[in-house]
FIKOLZA-1660 file (N, C-alpha, C; in steps of 0.1 Angstrom, whole numbers, plus 5000, padded with zeros to 4 digits):
% residues 89
   i   px   py   pz ch aa at
   1 6717 9527 4449  A  M  N
   1 6714 9525 4436  A  M CA
   1 6701 9522 4436  A  M  C
   2 6693 9533 4426  A  A  N
   2 6676 9532 4419  A  A CA
   2 6673 9516 4410  A  A  C
   3 6662 9512 4411  A  G  N
   3 6659 9502 4402  A  G CA
   3 6647 9506 4397  A  G  C
   4 6647 9513 4386  A  G  N
   4 6637 9515 4378  A  G CA
   4 6629 9524 4384  A  G  C
   5 6615 9523 4389  A  W  N
   5 6607 9535 4390  A  W CA
   5 6610 9541 4414  A  W  C
   6 6622 9527 4414  A  A  N
   6 6620 9528 4428  A  A CA
   6 6623 9537 4434  A  A  C
   7 6628 9545 4442  A  R  N
   7 6636 9557 4449  A  R CA
   7 6649 9554 4455  A  R  C
   8 6651 9554 4458  A  D  N
   8 6668 9560 4463  A  D CA
   8 6667 9552 4475  A  D  C
   9 6679 9539 4477  A  G  N
   9 6673 9533 4492  A  G CA
   9 6668 9526 4493  A  G  C
  10 6653 9518 4486  A  A  N
  10 6642 9512 4482  A  A CA
  10 6647 9498 4487  A  A  C
  11 6659 9494 4476  A  V  N
  11 6658 9481 4478  A  V CA
  11 6670 9475 4496  A  V  C
  12 6678 9485 4496  A  S  N
  12 6683 9481 4515  A  S CA
  12 6668 9489 4523  A  S  C
  13 6664 9492 4521  A  E  N
  13 6650 9493 4530  A  E CA
  13 6637 9478 4528  A  E  C
  14 6642 9471 4517  A  Q  N
  14 6632 9464 4519  A  Q CA
  14 6643 9447 4520  A  Q  C
  15 6649 9450 4519  A  I  N
  15 6660 9431 4524  A  I CA
  15 6667 9440 4543  A  I  C
  16 6667 9450 4542  A  E  N
  16 6663 9456 4562  A  E CA
  16 6653 9452 4564  A  E  C
  17 6643 9450 4561  A  A  N
  17 6624 9452 4562  A  A CA
  17 6624 9435 4563  A  A  C
  18 6629 9429 4552  A  S  N
  18 6627 9412 4553  A  S CA
  18 6638 9404 4561  A  S  C
  19 6649 9412 4569  A  I  N
  19 6659 9408 4582  A  I CA
  19 6651 9406 4590  A  I  C
  20 6645 9416 4595  A  S  N
  20 6635 9419 4608  A  S CA
  20 6625 9416 4609  A  S  C
  21 6620 9411 4598  A  D  N
  21 6606 9399 4595  A  D CA
  21 6614 9389 4604  A  D  C
  22 6621 9381 4596  A  E  N
  22 6623 9365 4598  A  E CA
  22 6631 9364 4614  A  E  C
  23 6637 9377 4618  A  L  N
  23 6644 9377 4631  A  L CA
  23 6635 9377 4642  A  L  C
  24 6622 9387 4638  A  A  N
  24 6610 9385 4647  A  A CA
  24 6605 9370 4643  A  A  C
  25 6601 9366 4642  A  R  N
  25 6601 9353 4636  A  R CA
  25 6604 9344 4640  A  R  C
  26 6624 9340 4640  A  M  N
  26 6625 9338 4650  A  M CA
  26 6624 9336 4665  A  M  C
  27 6625 9350 4666  A  Q  N
  27 6625 9352 4681  A  Q CA
  27 6609 9351 4691  A  Q  C
  28 6601 9347 4680  A  A  N
  28 6587 9349 4686  A  A CA
  28 6583 9330 4689  A  A  C
  29 6595 9325 4685  A  K  N
  29 6593 9308 4685  A  K CA
  29 6592 9304 4700  A  K  C
  30 6578 9294 4707  A  K  N
  30 6580 9294 4720  A  K CA
  30 6587 9285 4728  A  K  C
  31 6589 9293 4737  A  R  N
  31 6592 9288 4744  A  R CA
  31 6585 9277 4751  A  R  C
  32 6593 9271 4763  A  P  N
  32 6586 9257 4768  A  P CA
  32 6583 9269 4783  A  P  C
  33 6568 9270 4789  A  V  N
  33 6571 9275 4803  A  V CA
  33 6565 9264 4810  A  V  C
  34 6557 9271 4822  A  G  N
  34 6553 9261 4831  A  G CA
  34 6558 9249 4835  A  G  C
  35 6561 9246 4842  A  E  N
  35 6571 9236 4851  A  E CA
  35 6575 9229 4845  A  E  C
  36 6590 9224 4844  A  S  N
  36 6596 9208 4839  A  S CA
  36 6590 9198 4839  A  S  C
  37 6589 9187 4832  A  L  N
  37 6581 9170 4836  A  L CA
  37 6595 9163 4840  A  L  C
  38 6594 9152 4844  A  T  N
  38 6601 9151 4851  A  T CA
  38 6604 9137 4842  A  T  C
  39 6600 9132 4835  A  H  N
  39 6597 9120 4821  A  H CA
  39 6593 9129 4812  A  H  C
  40 6604 9123 4799  A  C  N
  40 6595 9129 4783  A  C CA
  40 6583 9129 4781  A  C  C
  41 6578 9138 4771  A  A  N
  41 6567 9137 4771  A  A CA
  41 6562 9127 4756  A  A  C
  42 6573 9121 4749  A  E  N
  42 6574 9111 4743  A  E CA
  42 6574 9100 4740  A  E  C
  43 6585 9097 4746  A  C  N
  43 6593 9088 4748  A  C CA
  43 6594 9085 4763  A  C  C
  44 6591 9093 4770  A  E  N
  44 6587 9087 4790  A  E CA
  44 6604 9081 4791  A  E  C
  45 6616 9087 4781  A  E  N
  45 6624 9083 4798  A  E CA
  45 6624 9098 4804  A  E  C
  46 6636 9097 4815  A  P  N
  46 6635 9101 4824  A  P CA
  46 6647 9118 4819  A  P  C
  47 6634 9129 4824  A  I  N
  47 6648 9144 4822  A  I CA
  47 6653 9143 4827  A  I  C
  48 6670 9150 4828  A  P  N
  48 6680 9149 4833  A  P CA
  48 6675 9158 4843  A  P  C
  49 6681 9163 4857  A  E  N
  49 6681 9171 4863  A  E CA
  49 6683 9191 4862  A  E  C
  50 6696 9187 4856  A  K  N
  50 6707 9196 4843  A  K CA
  50 6691 9200 4837  A  K  C
  51 6692 9185 4831  A  R  N
  51 6682 9196 4817  A  R CA
  51 6668 9206 4820  A  R  C
  52 6662 9197 4833  A  R  N
  52 6651 9210 4836  A  R CA
  52 6659 9219 4842  A  R  C
  53 6669 9224 4852  A  L  N
  53 6673 9232 4855  A  L CA
  53 6673 9244 4847  A  L  C
  54 6680 9237 4838  A  A  N
  54 6688 9245 4828  A  A CA
  54 6679 9257 4819  A  A  C
  55 6665 9240 4817  A  I  N
  55 6654 9254 4804  A  I CA
  55 6644 9249 4813  A  I  C
  56 6639 9263 4817  A  P  N
  56 6624 9260 4830  A  P CA
  56 6609 9253 4824  A  P  C
  57 6607 9238 4821  A  G  N
  57 6594 9240 4815  A  G CA
  57 6597 9230 4805  A  G  C
  58 6606 9222 4803  A  V  N
  58 6607 9214 4794  A  V CA
  58 6603 9201 4795  A  V  C
  59 6596 9199 4778  A  K  N
  59 6586 9188 4784  A  K CA
  59 6593 9173 4776  A  K  C
  60 6608 9179 4767  A  L  N
  60 6613 9166 4761  A  L CA
  60 6634 9162 4765  A  L  C
  61 6630 9145 4764  A  C  N
  61 6643 9149 4766  A  C CA
  61 6655 9152 4755  A  C  C
  62 6664 9151 4759  A  L  N
  62 6674 9156 4749  A  L CA
  62 6674 9149 4731  A  L  C
  63 6667 9139 4731  A  D  N
  63 6675 9129 4722  A  D CA
  63 6656 9133 4713  A  D  C
  64 6645 9138 4718  A  C  N
  64 6634 9135 4713  A  C CA
  64 6638 9151 4715  A  C  C
  65 6639 9162 4715  A  Q  N
  65 6641 9178 4709  A  Q CA
  65 6650 9178 4696  A  Q  C
  66 6663 9167 4693  A  Q  N
  66 6668 9167 4685  A  Q CA
  66 6665 9163 4675  A  Q  C
  67 6656 9153 4682  A  E  N
  67 6652 9146 4662  A  E CA
  67 6637 9158 4659  A  E  C
  68 6632 9168 4669  A  R  N
  68 6626 9176 4667  A  R CA
  68 6630 9187 4662  A  R  C
  69 6640 9192 4661  A  D  N
  69 6649 9203 4655  A  D CA
  69 6651 9200 4644  A  D  C
  70 6657 9190 4643  A  G  N
  70 6661 9180 4631  A  G CA
  70 6650 9182 4618  A  G  C
  71 6642 9179 4624  A  A  N
  71 6630 9177 4612  A  A CA
  71 6628 9193 4605  A  A  C
  72 6632 9184 4587  A  F  N
  72 6628 9196 4585  A  F CA
  72 6611 9199 4579  A  F  C
  73 6612 9215 4582  A  K  N
  73 6602 9228 4578  A  K CA
  73 6603 9232 4567  A  K  C
  74 6590 9229 4556  A  A  N
  74 6590 9236 4548  A  A CA
  74 6586 9250 4550  A  A  C
  75 6590 9263 4543  A  R  N
  75 6583 9273 4547  A  R CA
  75 6582 9275 4531  A  R  C
  76 6569 9285 4531  A  G  N
  76 6565 9288 4516  A  G CA
  76 6576 9305 4516  A  G  C
  77 6590 9307 4503  A  G  N
  77 6597 9316 4501  A  G CA
  77 6586 9321 4491  A  G  C
  78 6576 9329 4496  A  I  N
  78 6572 9342 4490  A  I CA
  78 6577 9355 4498  A  I  C
  79 6577 9364 4486  A  N  N
  79 6582 9380 4493  A  N CA
  79 6568 9386 4495  A  N  C
  80 6564 9386 4507  A  R  N
  80 6554 9395 4507  A  R CA
  80 6554 9405 4504  A  R  C
  81 6565 9414 4508  A  R  N
  81 6570 9430 4499  A  R CA
  81 6560 9432 4487  A  R  C
  82 6563 9423 4479  A  G  N
  82 6562 9424 4464  A  G CA
  82 6568 9430 4456  A  G  C
  83 6584 9430 4456  A  S  N
  83 6592 9429 4447  A  S CA
  83 6585 9425 4433  A  S  C
  84 6589 9432 4422  A  K  N
  84 6580 9431 4412  A  K CA
  84 6591 9421 4406  A  K  C
  85 6598 9414 4407  A  D  N
  85 6608 9404 4403  A  D CA
  85 6606 9390 4410  A  D  C
  86 6601 9394 4428  A  S  N
  86 6595 9381 4430  A  S CA
  86 6579 9373 4423  A  S  C
  87 6573 9387 4416  A  Q  N
  87 6556 9385 4412  A  Q CA
  87 6560 9384 4395  A  Q  C
  88 6571 9382 4389  A  L  N
  88 6573 9375 4377  A  L CA
  88 6578 9362 4375  A  L  C
  89 6577 9357 4389  A  K  N
  89 6582 9341 4389  A  K CA
  89 6573 9332 4391  A  K  C
% end
């Protein structure tokens, strides 16, 4: 399906590129590195040994990590590929 002046398949390529960009961003999230802490860096509660062995380099207890993961992080919804529809908004 062609849209306006775009060549055939351009829309599909844009969608695939957006998905690839998002996957790369998610995979680039920093993983813990170094030696695991025995106590949480935020609340000073002991980190269970099984958690330290399962995730090398862990710095937070399970409760603090869940709280951090659940925090809302607003991201700009900008279409950096620059389709005309996104520029009209």
